[in-house]
Biopython code that builds the backbone (N, CA, C, O; Angstrom):
import numpy as np
from Bio.PDB.StructureBuilder import StructureBuilder

atoms = [
    (1, "MET", "N", (-7.792, -2.529, 8.117)),
    (1, "MET", "CA", (-7.324, -3.248, 7.814)),
    (1, "MET", "C", (-5.512, -3.107, 6.829)),
    (1, "MET", "O", (-4.513, -3.789, 6.599)),
    (2, "ALA", "N", (-6.164, -1.537, 6.516)),
    (2, "ALA", "CA", (-5.068, -1.497, 5.755)),
    (2, "ALA", "C", (-3.795, -1.321, 6.206)),
    (2, "ALA", "O", (-2.727, -1.419, 5.601)),
    (3, "ASP", "N", (-4.196, -0.867, 8.100)),
    (3, "ASP", "CA", (-2.473, -0.719, 8.920)),
    (3, "ASP", "C", (-1.421, -1.851, 8.683)),
    (3, "ASP", "O", (-0.215, -1.815, 8.927)),
    (4, "HIS", "N", (-2.291, -3.033, 8.058)),
    (4, "HIS", "CA", (-2.189, -3.965, 8.405)),
    (4, "HIS", "C", (-0.733, -3.937, 7.241)),
    (4, "HIS", "O", (0.391, -4.307, 7.581)),
    (5, "ASN", "N", (-1.058, -3.460, 5.976)),
    (5, "ASN", "CA", (-0.348, -3.864, 4.694)),
    (5, "ASN", "C", (0.857, -3.489, 4.956)),
    (5, "ASN", "O", (1.332, -3.170, 6.046)),
    (6, "THR", "N", (1.333, -3.530, 3.962)),
    (6, "THR", "CA", (3.386, -3.402, 3.824)),
    (6, "THR", "C", (3.699, -2.498, 3.370)),
    (6, "THR", "O", (4.185, -3.007, 2.360)),
    (7, "CYS", "N", (3.881, -1.265, 3.217)),
    (7, "CYS", "CA", (3.797, -0.223, 2.381)),
    (7, "CYS", "C", (5.211, 0.994, 3.071)),
    (7, "CYS", "O", (5.396, 1.642, 4.101)),
    (8, "ARG", "N", (5.765, 0.808, 2.066)),
    (8, "ARG", "CA", (6.986, 1.653, 1.626)),
    (8, "ARG", "C", (7.356, 3.065, 0.806)),
    (8, "ARG", "O", (6.900, 3.714, -0.135)),
    (9, "ILE", "N", (7.921, 3.100, 1.286)),
    (9, "ILE", "CA", (8.686, 4.478, 0.071)),
    (9, "ILE", "C", (10.060, 4.084, -0.547)),
    (9, "ILE", "O", (10.609, 3.001, -0.349)),
    (10, "THR", "N", (10.472, 4.935, -1.197)),
    (10, "THR", "CA", (11.921, 5.030, -1.969)),
    (10, "THR", "C", (11.569, 5.856, -3.150)),
    (10, "THR", "O", (10.393, 6.195, -3.278)),
    (11, "TRP", "N", (12.423, 6.207, -3.998)),
    (11, "TRP", "CA", (12.646, 7.345, -4.231)),
    (11, "TRP", "C", (12.631, 7.222, -6.155)),
    (11, "TRP", "O", (13.260, 6.359, -6.767)),
    (12, "SER", "N", (12.300, 7.634, -6.407)),
    (12, "SER", "CA", (12.050, 7.536, -7.822)),
    (12, "SER", "C", (12.608, 8.413, -8.984)),
    (12, "SER", "O", (12.016, 9.235, -9.683)),
    (13, "ALA", "N", (13.547, 8.124, -8.993)),
    (13, "ALA", "CA", (14.507, 8.754, -10.053)),
    (13, "ALA", "C", (13.835, 9.607, -11.447)),
    (13, "ALA", "O", (13.714, 10.832, -11.467)),
    (14, "GLU", "N", (13.509, 8.859, -12.376)),
    (14, "GLU", "CA", (12.868, 8.531, -13.374)),
    (14, "GLU", "C", (11.597, 10.213, -12.348)),
    (14, "GLU", "O", (11.819, 11.320, -12.839)),
    (15, "ASP", "N", (10.968, 10.204, -11.652)),
    (15, "ASP", "CA", (9.689, 11.019, -10.963)),
    (15, "ASP", "C", (10.192, 11.744, -10.438)),
    (15, "ASP", "O", (9.404, 12.672, -10.255)),
    (16, "GLY", "N", (11.105, 11.946, -10.026)),
    (16, "GLY", "CA", (12.149, 13.010, -9.023)),
    (16, "GLY", "C", (11.204, 13.417, -7.728)),
    (16, "GLY", "O", (11.140, 14.515, -7.175)),
    (17, "GLU", "N", (10.406, 12.058, -7.376)),
    (17, "GLU", "CA", (9.803, 12.514, -5.815)),
    (17, "GLU", "C", (9.467, 10.884, -5.753)),
    (17, "GLU", "O", (9.496, 9.845, -6.413)),
    (18, "HIS", "N", (9.059, 11.560, -4.207)),
    (18, "HIS", "CA", (9.003, 10.025, -3.400)),
    (18, "HIS", "C", (7.792, 8.530, -3.492)),
    (18, "HIS", "O", (6.804, 8.945, -2.886)),
    (19, "LEU", "N", (7.604, 7.618, -3.790)),
    (19, "LEU", "CA", (7.479, 6.539, -4.076)),
    (19, "LEU", "C", (6.466, 5.647, -3.206)),
    (19, "LEU", "O", (6.625, 4.429, -3.116)),
    (20, "GLY", "N", (5.762, 6.102, -2.782)),
    (20, "GLY", "CA", (5.030, 4.859, -2.137)),
    (20, "GLY", "C", (3.926, 3.989, -3.234)),
    (20, "GLY", "O", (3.095, 4.125, -4.131)),
    (21, "LEU", "N", (4.927, 2.646, -2.048)),
    (21, "LEU", "CA", (3.900, 1.086, -2.464)),
    (21, "LEU", "C", (3.710, 0.369, -1.791)),
    (21, "LEU", "O", (4.223, 0.432, -0.673)),
    (22, "CYS", "N", (2.673, -0.910, -2.244)),
    (22, "CYS", "CA", (1.976, -1.849, -0.836)),
    (22, "CYS", "C", (2.607, -3.304, -1.440)),
    (22, "CYS", "O", (2.456, -3.734, -2.584)),
    (23, "ALA", "N", (3.092, -3.708, -0.723)),
    (23, "ALA", "CA", (3.886, -5.428, -1.127)),
    (23, "ALA", "C", (2.346, -6.031, -1.168)),
    (23, "ALA", "O", (2.398, -6.815, -2.116)),
    (24, "GLU", "N", (1.381, -6.063, -0.786)),
    (24, "GLU", "CA", (-0.732, -6.615, -1.207)),
    (24, "GLU", "C", (-0.731, -6.209, -2.199)),
    (24, "GLU", "O", (-0.765, -7.050, -3.096)),
    (25, "PHE", "N", (-0.696, -4.791, -2.597)),
    (25, "PHE", "CA", (-0.592, -4.503, -3.862)),
    (25, "PHE", "C", (-0.133, -3.991, -4.843)),
    (25, "PHE", "O", (-0.200, -2.767, -4.729)),
    (26, "PRO", "N", (0.304, -4.298, -5.759)),
    (26, "PRO", "CA", (1.749, -4.285, -6.115)),
    (26, "PRO", "C", (0.586, -3.476, -8.239)),
    (26, "PRO", "O", (0.560, -3.572, -9.466)),
    (27, "SER", "N", (0.270, -3.140, -7.618)),
    (27, "SER", "CA", (-0.522, -1.713, -8.495)),
    (27, "SER", "C", (0.023, -0.600, -8.350)),
    (27, "SER", "O", (0.396, 0.232, -9.177)),
    (28, "LEU", "N", (0.062, -0.630, -6.903)),
    (28, "LEU", "CA", (-1.218, -0.113, -6.928)),
    (28, "LEU", "C", (0.313, 1.170, -6.108)),
    (28, "LEU", "O", (0.973, 0.800, -5.138)),
    (29, "SER", "N", (0.519, 2.470, -6.750)),
    (29, "SER", "CA", (1.371, 3.108, -5.867)),
    (29, "SER", "C", (0.699, 4.736, -5.706)),
    (29, "SER", "O", (-0.468, 5.029, -5.963)),
    (30, "TRP", "N", (1.941, 5.836, -5.135)),
    (30, "TRP", "CA", (1.695, 7.010, -4.796)),
    (30, "TRP", "C", (3.078, 7.788, -4.577)),
    (30, "TRP", "O", (4.012, 7.527, -3.819)),
    (31, "LEU", "N", (2.902, 8.792, -5.461)),
    (31, "LEU", "CA", (4.053, 9.487, -6.045)),
    (31, "LEU", "C", (3.740, 10.825, -4.851)),
    (31, "LEU", "O", (2.625, 11.094, -4.404)),
    (32, "ALA", "N", (4.539, 11.268, -4.634)),
    (32, "ALA", "CA", (4.659, 13.050, -2.806)),
    (32, "ALA", "C", (6.061, 13.281, -3.199)),
    (32, "ALA", "O", (7.016, 12.571, -3.514)),
    (33, "PRO", "N", (5.694, 15.238, -2.983)),
    (33, "PRO", "CA", (7.298, 15.283, -3.490)),
    (33, "PRO", "C", (8.287, 15.175, -1.897)),
    (33, "PRO", "O", (9.484, 15.459, -1.938)),
    (34, "THR", "N", (7.515, 14.672, -0.346)),
    (34, "THR", "CA", (7.812, 14.635, 0.182)),
    (34, "THR", "C", (8.161, 12.837, 0.966)),
    (34, "THR", "O", (8.077, 12.004, 0.065)),
    (35, "PRO", "N", (8.466, 12.248, 2.202)),
    (35, "PRO", "CA", (8.735, 10.784, 2.022)),
    (35, "PRO", "C", (6.918, 10.524, 2.887)),
    (35, "PRO", "O", (6.215, 9.549, 2.618)),
    (36, "GLY", "N", (6.453, 11.765, 4.009)),
    (36, "GLY", "CA", (5.533, 11.218, 4.542)),
    (36, "GLY", "C", (4.418, 11.255, 3.897)),
    (36, "GLY", "O", (3.650, 10.342, 4.200)),
    (37, "GLU", "N", (3.914, 12.256, 2.823)),
    (37, "GLU", "CA", (2.783, 12.526, 1.804)),
    (37, "GLU", "C", (3.164, 11.164, 1.655)),
    (37, "GLU", "O", (2.343, 10.372, 2.118)),
    (38, "ALA", "N", (4.341, 10.594, 1.058)),
    (38, "ALA", "CA", (3.918, 9.192, 0.306)),
    (38, "ALA", "C", (3.554, 8.009, 0.616)),
    (38, "ALA", "O", (2.849, 7.075, 0.235)),
    (39, "LEU", "N", (4.721, 8.557, 1.969)),
    (39, "LEU", "CA", (3.295, 7.420, 2.634)),
    (39, "LEU", "C", (1.842, 7.554, 3.014)),
    (39, "LEU", "O", (0.658, 7.220, 2.981)),
    (40, "SER", "N", (2.213, 7.829, 3.156)),
    (40, "SER", "CA", (-0.164, 8.432, 3.944)),
    (40, "SER", "C", (-0.949, 7.835, 2.475)),
    (40, "SER", "O", (-1.846, 7.002, 2.347)),
    (41, "GLY", "N", (0.020, 8.876, 1.170)),
    (41, "GLY", "CA", (-0.680, 8.792, -0.446)),
    (41, "GLY", "C", (-1.527, 7.609, -0.192)),
    (41, "GLY", "O", (-2.755, 7.565, -0.121)),
    (42, "ILE", "N", (-0.232, 6.182, -0.006)),
    (42, "ILE", "CA", (-0.836, 4.819, -0.695)),
    (42, "ILE", "C", (-1.139, 4.245, 0.491)),
    (42, "ILE", "O", (-1.832, 3.229, 0.552)),
    (43, "ARG", "N", (-0.528, 4.988, 1.790)),
    (43, "ARG", "CA", (-2.252, 4.210, 2.954)),
    (43, "ARG", "C", (-3.716, 4.591, 2.890)),
    (43, "ARG", "O", (-4.718, 3.999, 3.292)),
    (44, "GLU", "N", (-3.537, 5.876, 2.200)),
    (44, "GLU", "CA", (-5.209, 5.570, 2.019)),
    (44, "GLU", "C", (-5.367, 5.377, 1.089)),
    (44, "GLU", "O", (-6.554, 5.056, 1.139)),
    (45, "LEU", "N", (-4.810, 5.213, -0.893)),
    (45, "LEU", "CA", (-5.622, 5.007, -1.607)),
    (45, "LEU", "C", (-5.776, 3.579, -0.546)),
    (45, "LEU", "O", (-6.591, 3.561, 0.377)),
    (46, "VAL", "N", (-4.801, 2.359, -0.879)),
    (46, "VAL", "CA", (-5.200, 1.135, 0.271)),
    (46, "VAL", "C", (-6.791, 0.720, 1.077)),
    (46, "VAL", "O", (-7.676, -0.115, 0.892)),
    (47, "SER", "N", (-6.610, 1.486, 1.736)),
    (47, "SER", "CA", (-7.707, 2.340, 2.748)),
    (47, "SER", "C", (-8.707, 2.383, 1.696)),
    (47, "SER", "O", (-9.470, 1.556, 2.198)),
    (48, "GLY", "N", (-9.261, 2.712, 0.649)),
    (48, "GLY", "CA", (-10.112, 2.879, -0.884)),
    (48, "GLY", "C", (-10.281, 2.013, -1.724)),
    (48, "GLY", "O", (-10.966, 2.187, -2.733)),
    (49, "VAL", "N", (-9.697, 0.974, -1.442)),
    (49, "VAL", "CA", (-9.044, 0.285, -2.552)),
    (49, "VAL", "C", (-9.810, -1.255, -1.599)),
    (49, "VAL", "O", (-10.565, -2.035, -2.180)),
    (50, "LEU", "N", (-9.403, -1.427, -0.064)),
    (50, "LEU", "CA", (-10.060, -2.574, 0.265)),
    (50, "LEU", "C", (-11.338, -1.633, 1.060)),
    (50, "LEU", "O", (-11.716, -2.280, 2.037)),
    (51, "ALA", "N", (-11.965, -0.556, 0.957)),
    (51, "ALA", "CA", (-13.292, -0.402, 0.742)),
    (51, "ALA", "C", (-13.899, -0.792, 0.428)),
    (51, "ALA", "O", (-14.838, -1.428, 0.905)),
    (52, "ASP", "N", (-13.401, -0.412, -1.085)),
    (52, "ASP", "CA", (-13.880, -1.112, -2.418)),
    (52, "ASP", "C", (-14.595, -2.128, -3.020)),
    (52, "ASP", "O", (-15.678, -2.307, -3.577)),
    (53, "MET", "N", (-12.999, -3.084, -2.516)),
    (53, "MET", "CA", (-13.041, -5.027, -1.964)),
    (53, "MET", "C", (-14.498, -5.332, -1.687)),
    (53, "MET", "O", (-15.337, -5.999, -2.292)),
    (54, "GLN", "N", (-14.521, -4.532, -0.428)),
    (54, "GLN", "CA", (-15.488, -5.188, 0.981)),
    (54, "GLN", "C", (-16.621, -5.033, -0.086)),
    (54, "GLN", "O", (-16.848, -5.958, -0.867)),
    (55, "ALA", "N", (-17.171, -4.131, -0.113)),
    (55, "ALA", "CA", (-18.216, -2.882, -1.037)),
    (55, "ALA", "C", (-18.445, -4.038, -1.872)),
    (55, "ALA", "O", (-19.500, -3.695, -2.407)),
    (56, "SER", "N", (-18.342, -4.466, -2.051)),
    (56, "SER", "CA", (-18.161, -5.105, -4.087)),
    (56, "SER", "C", (-18.417, -7.021, -3.229)),
    (56, "SER", "O", (-18.797, -7.800, -4.103)),
    (57, "GLY", "N", (-18.251, -7.761, -1.731)),
    (57, "GLY", "CA", (-18.242, -9.074, -1.605)),
    (57, "GLY", "C", (-17.025, -9.313, -1.709)),
    (57, "GLY", "O", (-16.543, -9.793, -0.682)),
    (58, "GLU", "N", (-15.951, -9.091, -3.000)),
    (58, "GLU", "CA", (-14.259, -9.344, -3.278)),
    (58, "GLU", "C", (-13.247, -9.960, -1.366)),
    (58, "GLU", "O", (-13.800, -9.649, -0.310)),
    (59, "SER", "N", (-12.442, -10.432, -1.347)),
    (59, "SER", "CA", (-12.618, -10.621, 0.071)),
    (59, "SER", "C", (-10.059, -10.298, -0.621)),
    (59, "SER", "O", (-9.592, -11.111, -1.419)),
    (60, "PRO", "N", (-9.315, -9.355, -0.169)),
    (60, "PRO", "CA", (-8.915, -9.191, -0.271)),
    (60, "PRO", "C", (-7.171, -9.709, 0.174)),
    (60, "PRO", "O", (-6.891, -10.626, 0.947)),
    (61, "PRO", "N", (-6.443, -9.052, -0.377)),
    (61, "PRO", "CA", (-5.095, -10.637, -0.366)),
    (61, "PRO", "C", (-4.825, -10.464, 1.527)),
    (61, "PRO", "O", (-5.518, -9.612, 2.083)),
    (62, "GLU", "N", (-3.947, -11.191, 2.296)),
    (62, "GLU", "CA", (-3.526, -11.215, 3.470)),
    (62, "GLU", "C", (-3.129, -10.667, 3.742)),
    (62, "GLU", "O", (-2.159, -10.855, 3.007)),
    (63, "PRO", "N", (-2.717, -9.484, 4.587)),
    (63, "PRO", "CA", (-1.351, -9.024, 5.485)),
    (63, "PRO", "C", (-0.326, -9.533, 5.416)),
    (63, "PRO", "O", (-0.269, -10.517, 6.154)),
    (64, "LEU", "N", (1.141, -9.216, 4.509)),
    (64, "LEU", "CA", (1.689, -10.555, 4.431)),
    (64, "LEU", "C", (2.480, -9.961, 6.733)),
    (64, "LEU", "O", (3.427, -10.591, 7.204)),
    (65, "ALA", "N", (2.143, -9.402, 7.133)),
    (65, "ALA", "CA", (2.137, -8.563, 8.359)),
    (65, "ALA", "C", (1.850, -10.223, 9.129)),
    (65, "ALA", "O", (2.789, -10.849, 9.620)),
    (66, "ASP", "N", (0.433, -10.752, 9.122)),
    (66, "ASP", "CA", (0.005, -11.775, 9.747)),
    (66, "ASP", "C", (-0.449, -13.507, 8.746)),
    (66, "ASP", "O", (-1.327, -14.367, 8.674)),
    (67, "HIS", "N", (0.938, -13.107, 8.141)),
    (67, "HIS", "CA", (1.172, -14.533, 7.721)),
    (67, "HIS", "C", (2.083, -15.129, 8.745)),
    (67, "HIS", "O", (3.143, -14.668, 9.170)),
    (68, "THR", "N", (1.203, -16.729, 9.203)),
    (68, "THR", "CA", (2.175, -17.145, 9.640)),
    (68, "THR", "C", (3.202, -17.747, 9.290)),
    (68, "THR", "O", (2.944, -18.209, 8.179)),
    (69, "CYS", "N", (4.345, -18.053, 9.612)),
    (69, "CYS", "CA", (5.923, -19.199, 9.135)),
    (69, "CYS", "C", (5.985, -20.060, 10.651)),
    (69, "CYS", "O", (5.634, -19.920, 11.822)),
    (70, "SER", "N", (6.824, -21.231, 9.583)),
    (70, "SER", "CA", (6.917, -22.217, 10.478)),
    (70, "SER", "C", (8.389, -22.395, 10.040)),
    (70, "SER", "O", (8.767, -22.069, 8.915)),
    (71, "GLY", "N", (9.493, -23.115, 11.310)),
    (71, "GLY", "CA", (10.753, -22.755, 10.668)),
    (71, "GLY", "C", (11.156, -22.840, 11.179)),
    (71, "GLY", "O", (12.363, -22.632, 11.054)),
]
sb = StructureBuilder()
sb.init_structure("model")
sb.init_model(0)
sb.init_chain("A")
sb.init_seg("    ")
for serial, (resi, resn, name, xyz) in enumerate(atoms, 1):
    if name == "N":
        sb.init_residue(resn, " ", resi, " ")
    sb.init_atom(name, np.array(xyz, "f"), 0.0, 1.0, " ", f" {name:<3s}", serial, name[0])
structure = sb.get_structure()
């Protein structure tokens, strides 16, 4: 389900690289020289965290994309 999570790429002036972030896991990030590598890196990191959570019986956060809104 890592592909349902909300990931974004931004520029980190402090690090001089692209920064991959995941809304559902705000403590995770991935630095890379290109936007594509930053996106691949954060998605792979999230996939690993989700696998670890599943293996230990933890419930992952619901992906923002799967939320239903009424309004």
